[in-house]
N, C-alpha and C positions, 0 to 999 in steps of 0.2 A: 700702207697709210705713210703719208710724208711726215717727217719729223717736226716740221712747224704745225701740222695739224693736230699731232700728239701733244706737243706742248700747250696748244690752245685749249685742248680738252682737260689737261692737267691744271691749266690755270683757272678754268671755269669751276672745276672740281674744288680748287682751293678757295675760291670765293664762296661757294655753296657751303663748304665745310666751316669757313671761318663765320659766315653768318649764323650757322647752327651753334658754333661753340659760344659766340658772343652773345646772342640773345638767351641762350640757356644759362650762360654765366651770369647775366644781369638777374636772371630769375634766382639763381642760387646764392647771389650776394644780397644778404639781408637788406642793408640801407637802400639799394636800389629797388628791390622787389616791392617795397611799400609804395614806391612812385607808380608802379604799374599794376597795382594790386587787382584791379578790375579786370584786366586782360588775362593775367596768370591764374586767376581763380578758376578759369575754365580748363586749365590743363594741370593734370596731377603732377606733384613733385616727383613721383617715380618716372613718369614719362620724360620730365625735363632732364633728370639725372641721365637716364639712358641716352637721350639725344646729346647731352653734353658729353659723355664719355665716348660714344660712337663717333661723334663728329670730330672730337679731339684725336681719336686713333687714326681716322681717315685722313684727317688734315696732316698728321705726322708722316704717314706713308707718301702722301702727295708732296709734301716739302722735300722728303728725301729723294723721291723721283725727279722733282724739279731741279734740285741740286745736281743730281747725277747727270741730267740732260744738259745743264749749262756749266758742267765742271771746267771745261776747256774756256769758256768765256771768263769765268771766275778767276782762273789762273792767269789768264792774259791781262786782265783789269788790275789785278793784284800787283803783278810784276810792273805794269804800267804806272801804278800809283807810286810804288816804291822807287822806281827808277828816276822819277822826277825830283826825288828829294836828294 
């Protein structure tokens, strides 16, 4: 598999895991939960906690992988930014 294809898969995984964390986070945050009460009554609190926890763990691993894959670029851009000053 080409490195760019792998990066693309990592980015798609990040998007999906972010959506899972974001939506379940809204559910867990009491003031926002009341705005969407009708929707979230269909899903148990325990299921939302599980989705939130696992999505967060998966997102953490994907972020680390993303950083590792882009480490050289991050170093290059950091040097470039500070050399201009």
